[in-house]
C-alpha positions in Angstrom: -31.7 -44.3 -25.4 -29.8 -47.0 -23.4 -30.7 -50.7 -24.0 -31.7 -51.0 -20.4 -34.2 -48.2 -20.9 -35.6 -49.7 -24.1 -36.0 -53.0 -22.2 -37.9 -51.2 -19.4 -40.3 -49.7 -22.0 -40.9 -53.2 -23.5 -41.6 -54.7 -20.1 -44.1 -52.0 -19.2 -45.7 -52.4 -22.6 -46.1 -56.2 -22.2 -47.4 -55.9 -18.7 -49.5 -52.8 -18.7 -50.3 -51.8 -22.3 -49.7 -49.0 -24.8 -50.7 -46.0 -22.7 -48.4 -47.1 -19.9 -45.7 -47.7 -22.5 -46.1 -44.2 -23.9 -45.9 -42.6 -20.4 -42.8 -44.7 -19.6 -41.2 -43.7 -22.9 -41.7 -40.0 -22.3 -40.5 -40.2 -18.7 -37.4 -42.2 -19.7 -36.6 -39.5 -22.3 -37.4 -36.6 -20.1 -37.2 -37.4 -16.4 -38.9 -35.1 -13.9 -41.7 -34.2 -16.3 -44.9 -32.8 -14.8 -48.4 -34.1 -15.4 -49.3 -31.3 -17.8 -46.2 -32.0 -19.9 -47.1 -35.7 -20.0 -50.6 -34.9 -21.0 -49.4 -32.6 -23.7 -46.9 -35.1 -25.2 -49.2 -38.1 -24.9 -52.6 -36.6 -25.7 -52.1 -33.7 -28.0 -48.8 -33.9 -29.7 -48.7 -36.1 -32.8 -44.9 -36.3 -32.6 -43.6 -36.4 -29.0 -40.2 -35.4 -27.8 -39.2 -39.1 -28.2 -39.6 -38.5 -32.0 -42.1 -41.3 -32.2 -45.5 -40.8 -33.8 -48.3 -42.2 -31.7 -52.0 -42.1 -31.6 -53.2 -39.6 -29.1 -54.6 -40.9 -25.8 -57.3 -39.3 -23.7 -56.3 -37.4 -20.6 -58.1 -40.0 -18.4 -56.2 -42.9 -20.0 -52.8 -41.2 -19.4 -53.7 -40.3 -15.8 -54.9 -43.9 -15.2 -51.7 -45.3 -16.7 -49.6 -43.0 -14.5 -51.6 -44.1 -11.4 -51.0 -47.7 -12.4 -47.2 -47.1 -12.8 -47.1 -45.4 -9.4 -49.0 -48.2 -7.7 -46.6 -50.8 -9.1 -43.5 -48.8 -8.0 -42.5 -48.3 -11.6 -42.9 -44.5 -11.4 -42.2 -42.2 -8.5 -43.0 -38.6 -8.0 -41.7 -35.7 -5.9 -42.7 -32.1 -5.5 -40.7 -29.6 -7.4 -40.0 -26.5 -5.3 -38.7 -23.5 -7.2 -36.0 -21.9 -5.0 -37.4 -18.4 -5.6 -41.0 -19.4 -4.6 -39.5 -21.2 -1.5 -37.8 -18.0 -0.4 -41.1 -16.0 -0.9 -43.1 -18.6 1.0 -40.5 -18.5 3.9 -40.7 -14.7 4.1 -44.5 -14.8 4.1 -44.6 -17.4 6.9 -42.3 -15.3 9.1 -44.3 -12.2 8.5 -47.7 -13.8 9.5 -48.6 -14.0 13.1 -49.1 -17.5 14.5 -52.8 -17.5 15.5 -54.8 -20.7 15.8 -57.3 -19.7 13.1 -54.7 -18.6 10.5 -52.6 -21.7 11.2 -55.5 -24.1 10.6 -56.3 -22.3 7.3 -52.7 -22.4 6.3 -52.6 -26.1 7.0 -55.6 -26.6 4.7 -53.9 -24.5 2.0 -50.6 -26.5 2.4 -52.4 -29.9 2.2 -53.7 -29.1 -1.3 -51.6 -30.6 -4.0 -50.6 -28.6 -7.0 -50.2 -31.3 -9.6 -48.2 -29.1 -11.8 -45.6 -29.0 -9.1 -45.2 -32.8 -9.0 -42.5 -34.3 -11.2 -42.5 -37.9 -12.3 -39.7 -40.3 -13.0 -39.5 -43.9 -14.1 -37.5 -46.3 -11.9 -35.8 -48.2 -14.7 -33.9 -50.6 -12.5 -37.1 -51.6 -10.7 -38.8 -52.3 -14.0 -36.0 -54.5 -15.2 -36.0 -56.4 -11.9 -39.5 -57.5 -12.7 -38.0 -60.0 -15.0 -36.7 -61.9 -12.0 -40.2 -62.3 -10.4 -40.7 -65.8 -11.7 -37.3 -66.9 -10.2 -38.2 -65.4 -6.9 -41.6 -67.2 -6.8 -39.9 -70.5 -7.8 -37.2 -70.1 -5.1 -39.9 -69.3 -2.5 -41.8 -72.4 -3.5 -38.7 -74.7 -3.3 -37.4 -73.3 0.0 -40.6 -72.6 1.9 -43.5 -74.4 0.1 -46.6 -73.5 -1.8 -47.9 -71.0 0.8 -44.7 -69.0 0.4 -45.1 -69.1 -3.4 -48.6 -67.7 -3.1 -47.3 -64.9 -0.9 -44.5 -64.1 -3.3 -47.0 -63.9 -6.2 -49.1 -61.3 -4.4 
């Protein structure tokens, strides 16, 4: 693991706790992991792929930690689309006739999120940049006053 990645894990641990640290550690070691993989590594596996022994967290705690990391722009996610399933989906859409009732039902089907198709990744550079927040707040206060410092803190 790179020193920058280790630093990112330490920052997350200090600011968000052990569960967020474990999620970050697993995502640093295996980017583009799915929720089910994270839950398996953090909740059920006594020795995770990182090689570290950890106490198992509950599913809810890991999900909450992941939500927290997403809200703070530490973690990002994207939908994984298997090329073979994409080709099948395209063929199916071409074969179906475009009627109003079927298109509204297909919109409802597409709006459902398959959480096993979402992959998560830690934004290591953004985590490390959190160390500069106090400098940014101080600069805002010096240049623009107390009101700007309050805005920079939020």
